[in-house]
N, CA, C and O atoms as a CHARMM CRD file, in Angstrom:
* protein
*
  336
    1    1 MET  N     35.90700  23.72800  43.83300 PROA 1      0.00000
    2    1 MET  CA    36.27600  23.23900  42.45600 PROA 1      0.00000
    3    1 MET  C     35.54300  22.18800  42.13200 PROA 1      0.00000
    4    1 MET  O     34.92200  22.27900  41.07200 PROA 1      0.00000
    5    2 ALA  N     35.41500  20.97600  42.89800 PROA 2      0.00000
    6    2 ALA  CA    34.47700  19.50400  42.55200 PROA 2      0.00000
    7    2 ALA  C     33.30800  19.94400  42.72200 PROA 2      0.00000
    8    2 ALA  O     32.48000  19.30700  42.07000 PROA 2      0.00000
    9    3 GLU  N     32.76800  21.02300  43.51300 PROA 3      0.00000
   10    3 GLU  CA    31.28400  21.20300  43.76100 PROA 3      0.00000
   11    3 GLU  C     30.83200  21.76200  42.30900 PROA 3      0.00000
   12    3 GLU  O     29.80900  21.41000  41.72100 PROA 3      0.00000
   13    4 ALA  N     31.97000  22.87900  41.75400 PROA 4      0.00000
   14    4 ALA  CA    31.52300  23.36500  40.38300 PROA 4      0.00000
   15    4 ALA  C     30.96400  21.96900  39.32300 PROA 4      0.00000
   16    4 ALA  O     29.86500  21.75400  38.81100 PROA 4      0.00000
   17    5 THR  N     32.17400  21.24200  39.28700 PROA 5      0.00000
   18    5 THR  CA    32.41800  20.36100  38.21500 PROA 5      0.00000
   19    5 THR  C     31.07700  19.01800  38.57800 PROA 5      0.00000
   20    5 THR  O     30.66500  18.27600  37.68600 PROA 5      0.00000
   21    6 ASN  N     30.63400  18.95700  39.86200 PROA 6      0.00000
   22    6 ASN  CA    29.62500  18.05500  40.23100 PROA 6      0.00000
   23    6 ASN  C     28.29700  18.88700  39.62000 PROA 6      0.00000
   24    6 ASN  O     27.46400  18.18300  39.04900 PROA 6      0.00000
   25    7 ASP  N     28.06800  20.15900  39.68600 PROA 7      0.00000
   26    7 ASP  CA    26.85800  21.05100  39.30900 PROA 7      0.00000
   27    7 ASP  C     26.90200  20.64600  37.64500 PROA 7      0.00000
   28    7 ASP  O     26.09800  19.82400  37.20500 PROA 7      0.00000
   29    8 PHE  N     27.86100  21.26500  36.81200 PROA 8      0.00000
   30    8 PHE  CA    28.20500  20.96500  35.59900 PROA 8      0.00000
   31    8 PHE  C     27.78300  19.52800  35.29500 PROA 8      0.00000
   32    8 PHE  O     27.12200  19.35700  34.27000 PROA 8      0.00000
   33    9 ILE  N     27.99500  18.78100  35.83600 PROA 9      0.00000
   34    9 ILE  CA    27.99700  17.45900  35.50400 PROA 9      0.00000
   35    9 ILE  C     26.07100  17.00000  35.65300 PROA 9      0.00000
   36    9 ILE  O     25.42500  16.38100  34.80700 PROA 9      0.00000
   37   10 VAL  N     25.62800  17.46900  36.79500 PROA 10     0.00000
   38   10 VAL  CA    24.47200  17.33600  36.79800 PROA 10     0.00000
   39   10 VAL  C     23.31000  18.19600  35.84200 PROA 10     0.00000
   40   10 VAL  O     22.22200  17.75800  35.47000 PROA 10     0.00000
   41   11 GLU  N     23.87500  19.50300  35.57900 PROA 11     0.00000
   42   11 GLU  CA    23.14200  20.13900  34.56800 PROA 11     0.00000
   43   11 GLU  C     23.52000  19.72700  33.22300 PROA 11     0.00000
   44   11 GLU  O     22.78200  20.11100  32.31500 PROA 11     0.00000
   45   12 MET  N     24.31600  19.16700  32.99100 PROA 12     0.00000
   46   12 MET  CA    24.64700  18.49300  31.67900 PROA 12     0.00000
   47   12 MET  C     23.52100  17.15200  31.38200 PROA 12     0.00000
   48   12 MET  O     22.86200  16.93900  30.36400 PROA 12     0.00000
   49   13 LEU  N     23.58400  16.28300  32.79000 PROA 13     0.00000
   50   13 LEU  CA    22.75600  15.08700  32.45400 PROA 13     0.00000
   51   13 LEU  C     21.35200  15.66000  32.80400 PROA 13     0.00000
   52   13 LEU  O     20.42200  14.85200  32.79200 PROA 13     0.00000
   53   14 ARG  N     21.14900  16.65500  33.04200 PROA 14     0.00000
   54   14 ARG  CA    19.43800  17.13400  32.96000 PROA 14     0.00000
   55   14 ARG  C     19.07100  17.45900  31.92800 PROA 14     0.00000
   56   14 ARG  O     17.87400  17.40800  31.64300 PROA 14     0.00000
   57   15 LYS  N     20.20000  17.97700  30.89600 PROA 15     0.00000
   58   15 LYS  CA    19.74600  18.55300  29.82800 PROA 15     0.00000
   59   15 LYS  C     19.57400  17.21500  28.58600 PROA 15     0.00000
   60   15 LYS  O     18.72500  17.05600  27.70800 PROA 15     0.00000
   61   16 ILE  N     20.83400  16.35300  28.99500 PROA 16     0.00000
   62   16 ILE  CA    20.74400  15.33500  28.17000 PROA 16     0.00000
   63   16 ILE  C     19.33500  14.39900  28.72700 PROA 16     0.00000
   64   16 ILE  O     19.08700  13.46000  27.97000 PROA 16     0.00000
   65   17 GLN  N     18.74000  14.47900  29.48500 PROA 17     0.00000
   66   17 GLN  CA    17.69100  13.96800  29.89400 PROA 17     0.00000
   67   17 GLN  C     16.54800  14.66000  29.11300 PROA 17     0.00000
   68   17 GLN  O     15.88200  13.84900  28.47000 PROA 17     0.00000
   69   18 THR  N     16.22400  15.70000  29.02100 PROA 18     0.00000
   70   18 THR  CA    15.39600  16.50800  28.41800 PROA 18     0.00000
   71   18 THR  C     15.44400  16.03900  26.84200 PROA 18     0.00000
   72   18 THR  O     14.44600  15.65400  26.23300 PROA 18     0.00000
   73   19 ASP  N     16.79800  16.13600  26.26700 PROA 19     0.00000
   74   19 ASP  CA    16.52600  15.93400  24.84000 PROA 19     0.00000
   75   19 ASP  C     16.32900  14.44900  24.79200 PROA 19     0.00000
   76   19 ASP  O     15.57600  14.11400  23.87700 PROA 19     0.00000
   77   20 LEU  N     16.84700  13.35400  25.60300 PROA 20     0.00000
   78   20 LEU  CA    16.10200  12.02500  25.37900 PROA 20     0.00000
   79   20 LEU  C     14.71900  11.96000  25.69500 PROA 20     0.00000
   80   20 LEU  O     14.25500  10.82900  25.55200 PROA 20     0.00000
   81   21 SER  N     13.92100  12.82600  26.08100 PROA 21     0.00000
   82   21 SER  CA    12.60500  12.52300  26.25000 PROA 21     0.00000
   83   21 SER  C     12.09500  13.26300  25.19300 PROA 21     0.00000
   84   21 SER  O     10.97700  12.83900  24.90100 PROA 21     0.00000
   85   22 ASP  N     12.53300  14.41400  24.33000 PROA 22     0.00000
   86   22 ASP  CA    11.92800  14.83400  23.14000 PROA 22     0.00000
   87   22 ASP  C     12.40200  13.78000  22.17100 PROA 22     0.00000
   88   22 ASP  O     11.52700  13.45200  21.36900 PROA 22     0.00000
   89   23 VAL  N     13.49500  13.19700  22.04200 PROA 23     0.00000
   90   23 VAL  CA    13.63200  12.07600  21.15100 PROA 23     0.00000
   91   23 VAL  C     12.67600  10.90700  21.02800 PROA 23     0.00000
   92   23 VAL  O     12.29300  10.33500  20.00800 PROA 23     0.00000
   93   24 LYS  N     12.25200  10.58700  22.82600 PROA 24     0.00000
   94   24 LYS  CA    11.21200   9.35000  22.96300 PROA 24     0.00000
   95   24 LYS  C      9.98100   9.94800  21.96500 PROA 24     0.00000
   96   24 LYS  O      9.51500   9.35900  20.98900 PROA 24     0.00000
   97   25 VAL  N      9.61700  11.17000  22.43400 PROA 25     0.00000
   98   25 VAL  CA     8.31100  11.99000  22.10500 PROA 25     0.00000
   99   25 VAL  C      8.33500  11.64800  20.43900 PROA 25     0.00000
  100   25 VAL  O      7.44100  11.00600  19.88700 PROA 25     0.00000
  101   26 ASP  N      9.54800  12.20800  19.73000 PROA 26     0.00000
  102   26 ASP  CA     9.65100  12.06700  18.36100 PROA 26     0.00000
  103   26 ASP  C      9.47000  10.62100  17.80000 PROA 26     0.00000
  104   26 ASP  O      8.66500  10.43200  16.88800 PROA 26     0.00000
  105   27 VAL  N     10.13600   9.69000  18.27700 PROA 27     0.00000
  106   27 VAL  CA    10.06700   8.37500  17.95600 PROA 27     0.00000
  107   27 VAL  C      8.95800   7.67000  17.87300 PROA 27     0.00000
  108   27 VAL  O      8.77500   6.80900  17.01300 PROA 27     0.00000
  109   28 ARG  N      7.86700   8.08900  19.05300 PROA 28     0.00000
  110   28 ARG  CA     6.65900   7.91400  18.84500 PROA 28     0.00000
  111   28 ARG  C      5.70400   8.18500  17.95400 PROA 28     0.00000
  112   28 ARG  O      4.75800   7.43700  17.70500 PROA 28     0.00000
  113   29 GLU  N      5.98600   9.59900  17.28400 PROA 29     0.00000
  114   29 GLU  CA     5.22000  10.40000  16.74400 PROA 29     0.00000
  115   29 GLU  C      5.58300   9.46400  15.17000 PROA 29     0.00000
  116   29 GLU  O      4.79200   9.10400  14.29800 PROA 29     0.00000
  117   30 VAL  N      6.77400   9.31600  15.24300 PROA 30     0.00000
  118   30 VAL  CA     7.44600   8.55900  13.98300 PROA 30     0.00000
  119   30 VAL  C      6.70600   6.98900  13.62200 PROA 30     0.00000
  120   30 VAL  O      6.21400   6.59000  12.56700 PROA 30     0.00000
  121   31 LYS  N      6.82100   6.46000  14.65800 PROA 31     0.00000
  122   31 LYS  CA     5.94000   5.34600  14.61600 PROA 31     0.00000
  123   31 LYS  C      4.83300   5.50700  14.50600 PROA 31     0.00000
  124   31 LYS  O      4.32400   4.54800  13.92600 PROA 31     0.00000
  125   32 THR  N      4.10200   6.29900  14.78600 PROA 32     0.00000
  126   32 THR  CA     2.68600   6.65900  14.87800 PROA 32     0.00000
  127   32 THR  C      2.09100   6.68700  13.16100 PROA 32     0.00000
  128   32 THR  O      1.17500   5.96100  12.77300 PROA 32     0.00000
  129   33 ARG  N      2.81000   7.65400  12.30400 PROA 33     0.00000
  130   33 ARG  CA     2.78700   8.01300  11.43200 PROA 33     0.00000
  131   33 ARG  C      3.48200   6.99300  10.34000 PROA 33     0.00000
  132   33 ARG  O      3.16200   7.26900   9.18400 PROA 33     0.00000
  133   34 ILE  N      4.35600   5.88600  10.47600 PROA 34     0.00000
  134   34 ILE  CA     4.54700   4.90600   9.85300 PROA 34     0.00000
  135   34 ILE  C      3.50000   3.73000   9.98400 PROA 34     0.00000
  136   34 ILE  O      3.47600   2.77500   9.20900 PROA 34     0.00000
  137   35 GLY  N      2.66700   3.89600  11.01000 PROA 35     0.00000
  138   35 GLY  CA     1.95400   2.62100  11.15700 PROA 35     0.00000
  139   35 GLY  C      0.79300   3.25200  10.45300 PROA 35     0.00000
  140   35 GLY  O      0.02100   2.40200  10.01000 PROA 35     0.00000
  141   36 SER  N      0.41900   4.57000  10.20500 PROA 36     0.00000
  142   36 SER  CA    -0.79200   5.19100   9.32000 PROA 36     0.00000
  143   36 SER  C     -0.75100   4.87600   7.81600 PROA 36     0.00000
  144   36 SER  O     -1.66300   4.44200   7.11200 PROA 36     0.00000
  145   37 LEU  N      0.65400   5.22800   7.44500 PROA 37     0.00000
  146   37 LEU  CA     1.38100   4.81900   6.09700 PROA 37     0.00000
  147   37 LEU  C      1.13800   3.14700   5.85100 PROA 37     0.00000
  148   37 LEU  O      0.62100   2.64300   4.85400 PROA 37     0.00000
  149   38 GLU  N      1.54400   2.59600   6.78200 PROA 38     0.00000
  150   38 GLU  CA     1.44700   1.18400   6.43800 PROA 38     0.00000
  151   38 GLU  C     -0.03700   0.82500   6.34100 PROA 38     0.00000
  152   38 GLU  O     -0.19100   0.18900   5.29800 PROA 38     0.00000
  153   39 THR  N     -0.85000   0.92700   6.80400 PROA 39     0.00000
  154   39 THR  CA    -2.44000   0.83800   7.07000 PROA 39     0.00000
  155   39 THR  C     -2.78600   1.27300   5.42000 PROA 39     0.00000
  156   39 THR  O     -3.25100   0.46700   4.61300 PROA 39     0.00000
  157   40 GLN  N     -2.41400   2.92700   5.04700 PROA 40     0.00000
  158   40 GLN  CA    -2.94700   3.24800   4.03700 PROA 40     0.00000
  159   40 GLN  C     -2.21000   2.20400   2.66500 PROA 40     0.00000
  160   40 GLN  O     -2.93500   2.00100   1.69100 PROA 40     0.00000
  161   41 PHE  N     -1.08800   1.72600   2.67400 PROA 41     0.00000
  162   41 PHE  CA    -0.38000   1.13400   1.64600 PROA 41     0.00000
  163   41 PHE  C     -1.29000  -0.22900   1.60100 PROA 41     0.00000
  164   41 PHE  O     -1.50300  -0.69900   0.48300 PROA 41     0.00000
  165   42 ALA  N     -1.79700  -0.84200   2.65700 PROA 42     0.00000
  166   42 ALA  CA    -2.49500  -2.29300   2.58200 PROA 42     0.00000
  167   42 ALA  C     -3.64400  -2.16400   1.98000 PROA 42     0.00000
  168   42 ALA  O     -4.00200  -2.97000   1.12100 PROA 42     0.00000
  169   43 HSD  N     -4.64500  -0.74500   2.49100 PROA 43     0.00000
  170   43 HSD  CA    -5.61100  -0.38300   1.66700 PROA 43     0.00000
  171   43 HSD  C     -5.56200  -0.30600   0.11100 PROA 43     0.00000
  172   43 HSD  O     -6.31700  -0.87300  -0.67800 PROA 43     0.00000
  173   44 GLN  N     -4.52300   0.50600  -0.15600 PROA 44     0.00000
  174   44 GLN  CA    -4.26400   0.28600  -1.55700 PROA 44     0.00000
  175   44 GLN  C     -3.98400  -0.51700  -2.46100 PROA 44     0.00000
  176   44 GLN  O     -4.16700  -0.35800  -3.66700 PROA 44     0.00000
  177   45 GLN  N     -3.35500  -1.75500  -1.71900 PROA 45     0.00000
  178   45 GLN  CA    -3.07000  -2.91000  -2.39700 PROA 45     0.00000
  179   45 GLN  C     -4.28000  -3.68500  -2.68300 PROA 45     0.00000
  180   45 GLN  O     -4.43300  -4.28000  -3.75100 PROA 45     0.00000
  181   46 THR  N     -5.29300  -3.68100  -1.56500 PROA 46     0.00000
  182   46 THR  CA    -6.76700  -4.30400  -1.65300 PROA 46     0.00000
  183   46 THR  C     -7.25500  -3.47700  -2.63500 PROA 46     0.00000
  184   46 THR  O     -7.52300  -4.15100  -3.63000 PROA 46     0.00000
  185   47 GLN  N     -7.48600  -2.32300  -2.78800 PROA 47     0.00000
  186   47 GLN  CA    -8.06800  -1.72400  -4.08900 PROA 47     0.00000
  187   47 GLN  C     -7.57700  -2.24000  -5.30200 PROA 47     0.00000
  188   47 GLN  O     -8.35300  -2.42400  -6.23900 PROA 47     0.00000
  189   48 ILE  N     -6.34100  -2.50100  -5.39600 PROA 48     0.00000
  190   48 ILE  CA    -5.47300  -2.84400  -6.70500 PROA 48     0.00000
  191   48 ILE  C     -5.95400  -4.33200  -6.79900 PROA 48     0.00000
  192   48 ILE  O     -6.30500  -4.83400  -7.86700 PROA 48     0.00000
  193   49 ALA  N     -5.94500  -4.87300  -5.83000 PROA 49     0.00000
  194   49 ALA  CA    -6.58400  -6.48100  -6.08900 PROA 49     0.00000
  195   49 ALA  C     -8.21000  -6.64200  -6.50600 PROA 49     0.00000
  196   49 ALA  O     -8.69200  -7.60200  -7.10800 PROA 49     0.00000
  197   50 HSD  N     -8.73600  -5.76900  -6.15500 PROA 50     0.00000
  198   50 HSD  CA   -10.13000  -5.65000  -6.46300 PROA 50     0.00000
  199   50 HSD  C    -10.25900  -5.19000  -8.14200 PROA 50     0.00000
  200   50 HSD  O    -10.96700  -5.65200  -9.03700 PROA 50     0.00000
  201   51 VAL  N     -9.45600  -4.30000  -8.14100 PROA 51     0.00000
  202   51 VAL  CA    -9.56200  -3.91900  -9.78400 PROA 51     0.00000
  203   51 VAL  C     -9.18500  -4.71800 -10.55500 PROA 51     0.00000
  204   51 VAL  O     -9.87600  -4.90300 -11.55800 PROA 51     0.00000
  205   52 GLN  N     -7.82700  -5.56000 -10.35000 PROA 52     0.00000
  206   52 GLN  CA    -7.39700  -6.90700 -10.97900 PROA 52     0.00000
  207   52 GLN  C     -8.51500  -8.15500 -10.95500 PROA 52     0.00000
  208   52 GLN  O     -8.38800  -9.03700 -11.80500 PROA 52     0.00000
  209   53 VAL  N     -9.41300  -8.21900 -10.16000 PROA 53     0.00000
  210   53 VAL  CA   -10.32800  -9.25600  -9.97600 PROA 53     0.00000
  211   53 VAL  C    -11.36600  -8.60500 -11.26600 PROA 53     0.00000
  212   53 VAL  O    -11.70000  -9.33100 -12.20200 PROA 53     0.00000
  213   54 GLN  N    -11.77100  -7.29100 -11.18000 PROA 54     0.00000
  214   54 GLN  CA   -12.95800  -6.98900 -11.98900 PROA 54     0.00000
  215   54 GLN  C    -12.33700  -6.97300 -13.64600 PROA 54     0.00000
  216   54 GLN  O    -13.08200  -7.12500 -14.61300 PROA 54     0.00000
  217   55 LEU  N    -11.16100  -6.80700 -13.73600 PROA 55     0.00000
  218   55 LEU  CA   -10.56600  -6.85100 -15.26000 PROA 55     0.00000
  219   55 LEU  C    -10.65600  -7.90800 -15.21000 PROA 55     0.00000
  220   55 LEU  O    -11.59500  -8.08800 -15.98500 PROA 55     0.00000
  221   56 ALA  N    -10.25600  -9.26000 -14.70700 PROA 56     0.00000
  222   56 ALA  CA   -10.26400 -10.54600 -15.05200 PROA 56     0.00000
  223   56 ALA  C    -11.73000 -11.24700 -15.54700 PROA 56     0.00000
  224   56 ALA  O    -12.03100 -12.05400 -16.42700 PROA 56     0.00000
  225   57 GLU  N    -12.51800 -10.46400 -14.45100 PROA 57     0.00000
  226   57 GLU  CA   -14.21200 -10.65800 -15.05900 PROA 57     0.00000
  227   57 GLU  C    -14.56600 -10.40100 -16.28300 PROA 57     0.00000
  228   57 GLU  O    -15.07800 -11.18900 -17.07900 PROA 57     0.00000
  229   58 LEU  N    -14.15400  -8.71000 -16.53100 PROA 58     0.00000
  230   58 LEU  CA   -14.29100  -8.31900 -17.61300 PROA 58     0.00000
  231   58 LEU  C    -13.86100  -9.10300 -18.78200 PROA 58     0.00000
  232   58 LEU  O    -14.63600  -9.32100 -19.71400 PROA 58     0.00000
  233   59 SER  N    -12.62400  -9.54400 -18.76000 PROA 59     0.00000
  234   59 SER  CA   -12.11200 -10.08300 -19.94800 PROA 59     0.00000
  235   59 SER  C    -12.78600 -11.56600 -20.12500 PROA 59     0.00000
  236   59 SER  O    -13.05200 -11.85900 -21.29100 PROA 59     0.00000
  237   60 VAL  N    -13.08800 -12.51900 -19.14500 PROA 60     0.00000
  238   60 VAL  CA   -13.86700 -13.42000 -19.39300 PROA 60     0.00000
  239   60 VAL  C    -15.11400 -13.31700 -19.84600 PROA 60     0.00000
  240   60 VAL  O    -15.64600 -14.30500 -20.35200 PROA 60     0.00000
  241   61 ARG  N    -15.84500 -12.00800 -19.73200 PROA 61     0.00000
  242   61 ARG  CA   -17.11000 -11.48300 -20.32500 PROA 61     0.00000
  243   61 ARG  C    -16.87500 -11.08900 -21.75500 PROA 61     0.00000
  244   61 ARG  O    -17.80300 -11.04000 -22.56300 PROA 61     0.00000
  245   62 MET  N    -15.64300 -10.81100 -22.06100 PROA 62     0.00000
  246   62 MET  CA   -15.44100 -10.31700 -23.64000 PROA 62     0.00000
  247   62 MET  C    -14.98800 -11.37500 -24.11400 PROA 62     0.00000
  248   62 MET  O    -15.14500 -11.35800 -25.33500 PROA 62     0.00000
  249   63 ASP  N    -14.27000 -12.73400 -23.59900 PROA 63     0.00000
  250   63 ASP  CA   -14.30100 -13.64800 -24.44500 PROA 63     0.00000
  251   63 ASP  C    -15.67000 -14.52900 -24.95600 PROA 63     0.00000
  252   63 ASP  O    -15.89700 -14.95000 -26.09000 PROA 63     0.00000
  253   64 ARG  N    -16.42000 -14.64900 -23.85100 PROA 64     0.00000
  254   64 ARG  CA   -17.63800 -15.02900 -24.11000 PROA 64     0.00000
  255   64 ARG  C    -18.20700 -14.15800 -24.95300 PROA 64     0.00000
  256   64 ARG  O    -18.43000 -14.80200 -25.97700 PROA 64     0.00000
  257   65 ARG  N    -18.52200 -13.18900 -25.07700 PROA 65     0.00000
  258   65 ARG  CA   -18.95900 -11.90800 -26.11100 PROA 65     0.00000
  259   65 ARG  C    -18.37700 -12.58000 -27.78400 PROA 65     0.00000
  260   65 ARG  O    -19.00600 -13.06100 -28.72700 PROA 65     0.00000
  261   66 ASP  N    -17.21500 -12.37600 -27.60600 PROA 66     0.00000
  262   66 ASP  CA   -16.58300 -12.98900 -28.96400 PROA 66     0.00000
  263   66 ASP  C    -16.91100 -14.29800 -29.36200 PROA 66     0.00000
  264   66 ASP  O    -17.17700 -14.54800 -30.53700 PROA 66     0.00000
  265   67 GLU  N    -16.91500 -15.21400 -28.41500 PROA 67     0.00000
  266   67 GLU  CA   -17.41700 -16.71300 -29.08500 PROA 67     0.00000
  267   67 GLU  C    -18.66400 -16.61900 -29.53600 PROA 67     0.00000
  268   67 GLU  O    -18.99400 -17.11900 -30.61100 PROA 67     0.00000
  269   68 LYS  N    -19.65200 -15.83700 -28.60500 PROA 68     0.00000
  270   68 LYS  CA   -21.20000 -15.87300 -29.30400 PROA 68     0.00000
  271   68 LYS  C    -20.98500 -14.94000 -30.73700 PROA 68     0.00000
  272   68 LYS  O    -21.33400 -15.43300 -31.80900 PROA 68     0.00000
  273   69 MET  N    -20.32400 -13.41500 -30.67600 PROA 69     0.00000
  274   69 MET  CA   -20.39800 -13.11700 -32.09700 PROA 69     0.00000
  275   69 MET  C    -19.90100 -14.01900 -33.35600 PROA 69     0.00000
  276   69 MET  O    -20.29100 -14.02000 -34.52400 PROA 69     0.00000
  277   70 ASP  N    -18.85200 -14.82400 -32.66800 PROA 70     0.00000
  278   70 ASP  CA   -18.27100 -15.84000 -34.11400 PROA 70     0.00000
  279   70 ASP  C    -19.40400 -16.74000 -34.47800 PROA 70     0.00000
  280   70 ASP  O    -19.71300 -17.05900 -35.62600 PROA 70     0.00000
  281   71 ARG  N    -20.10000 -17.18300 -33.16400 PROA 71     0.00000
  282   71 ARG  CA   -21.00600 -18.18900 -33.67600 PROA 71     0.00000
  283   71 ARG  C    -22.42700 -17.48300 -34.39000 PROA 71     0.00000
  284   71 ARG  O    -23.18700 -18.14300 -35.09800 PROA 71     0.00000
  285   72 ILE  N    -22.59100 -16.32900 -34.13600 PROA 72     0.00000
  286   72 ILE  CA   -23.65300 -15.68300 -35.20200 PROA 72     0.00000
  287   72 ILE  C    -23.31900 -15.33500 -36.31600 PROA 72     0.00000
  288   72 ILE  O    -24.12700 -15.16900 -37.23000 PROA 72     0.00000
  289   73 MET  N    -21.83700 -15.13600 -36.43800 PROA 73     0.00000
  290   73 MET  CA   -21.11300 -14.51500 -37.97100 PROA 73     0.00000
  291   73 MET  C    -21.46700 -16.27100 -38.87700 PROA 73     0.00000
  292   73 MET  O    -22.09200 -16.45600 -39.92100 PROA 73     0.00000
  293   74 ARG  N    -20.91600 -17.09600 -38.14600 PROA 74     0.00000
  294   74 ARG  CA   -21.04300 -18.32000 -38.82000 PROA 74     0.00000
  295   74 ARG  C    -22.32300 -18.49900 -39.33300 PROA 74     0.00000
  296   74 ARG  O    -22.54700 -18.51400 -40.54300 PROA 74     0.00000
  297   75 ARG  N    -23.35500 -18.66400 -38.29400 PROA 75     0.00000
  298   75 ARG  CA   -24.63800 -18.90700 -38.81800 PROA 75     0.00000
  299   75 ARG  C    -25.44100 -18.21600 -39.79300 PROA 75     0.00000
  300   75 ARG  O    -26.42900 -18.64500 -40.38800 PROA 75     0.00000
  301   76 LEU  N    -24.70000 -16.70900 -39.90600 PROA 76     0.00000
  302   76 LEU  CA   -25.18100 -16.08700 -40.97600 PROA 76     0.00000
  303   76 LEU  C    -24.17600 -16.04700 -42.26400 PROA 76     0.00000
  304   76 LEU  O    -24.23200 -15.14600 -43.10100 PROA 76     0.00000
  305   77 ASP  N    -23.36700 -16.99400 -42.31200 PROA 77     0.00000
  306   77 ASP  CA   -22.41600 -17.34100 -43.34100 PROA 77     0.00000
  307   77 ASP  C    -21.49800 -15.84200 -43.75300 PROA 77     0.00000
  308   77 ASP  O    -21.43600 -15.36900 -44.88800 PROA 77     0.00000
  309   78 LEU  N    -20.78800 -15.23200 -42.43100 PROA 78     0.00000
  310   78 LEU  CA   -20.22100 -14.37300 -42.76000 PROA 78     0.00000
  311   78 LEU  C    -19.01500 -14.50800 -42.72000 PROA 78     0.00000
  312   78 LEU  O    -18.27500 -13.66200 -43.22400 PROA 78     0.00000
  313   79 ILE  N    -18.58100 -15.53400 -42.14900 PROA 79     0.00000
  314   79 ILE  CA   -17.35000 -16.17300 -41.90800 PROA 79     0.00000
  315   79 ILE  C    -17.36200 -17.58600 -42.26600 PROA 79     0.00000
  316   79 ILE  O    -18.37300 -18.25900 -42.06400 PROA 79     0.00000
  317   80 GLU  N    -16.27400 -18.10000 -42.80300 PROA 80     0.00000
  318   80 GLU  CA   -15.90300 -19.17500 -42.91000 PROA 80     0.00000
  319   80 GLU  C    -15.96300 -20.16200 -41.68600 PROA 80     0.00000
  320   80 GLU  O    -15.21200 -19.76200 -40.79700 PROA 80     0.00000
  321   81 PRO  N    -16.61200 -21.31200 -41.36400 PROA 81     0.00000
  322   81 PRO  CA   -16.52000 -22.11300 -40.01800 PROA 81     0.00000
  323   81 PRO  C    -15.02000 -22.65900 -40.00300 PROA 81     0.00000
  324   81 PRO  O    -14.41000 -23.11500 -40.97000 PROA 81     0.00000
  325   82 SER  N    -14.57300 -22.51700 -38.73100 PROA 82     0.00000
  326   82 SER  CA   -13.27400 -22.85800 -38.60900 PROA 82     0.00000
  327   82 SER  C    -13.09100 -24.42000 -38.37800 PROA 82     0.00000
  328   82 SER  O    -13.94800 -25.00800 -37.71900 PROA 82     0.00000
  329   83 HSD  N    -11.94800 -25.14700 -38.92400 PROA 83     0.00000
  330   83 HSD  CA   -12.05000 -26.72600 -38.97800 PROA 83     0.00000
  331   83 HSD  C    -11.18600 -27.19600 -37.65700 PROA 83     0.00000
  332   83 HSD  O    -10.21300 -27.95000 -37.68000 PROA 83     0.00000
  333   84 SER  N    -11.78700 -26.55700 -36.47300 PROA 84     0.00000
  334   84 SER  CA   -10.53100 -27.13100 -35.09900 PROA 84     0.00000
  335   84 SER  C    -11.16200 -28.28400 -34.53400 PROA 84     0.00000
  336   84 SER  O    -10.61700 -28.90000 -33.61900 PROA 84     0.00000
């Protein structure tokens, strides 16, 4: 009877060991996939930052164009000069 119990325990430990090996493989895969997602997220953040810089540059250019247009319109007497 003790022999059967020992065999059962050894068999269960082998199954647990196999299951644990499978879990380790799965965890490694999940870590790899998470790392890939983190990298993609970082690239997207970089791209968003570049777009924000481009928008800021366009805003500055538009402000300069507006100032230039105001000066032209004042010279042509199309608008009243501001008293600032």
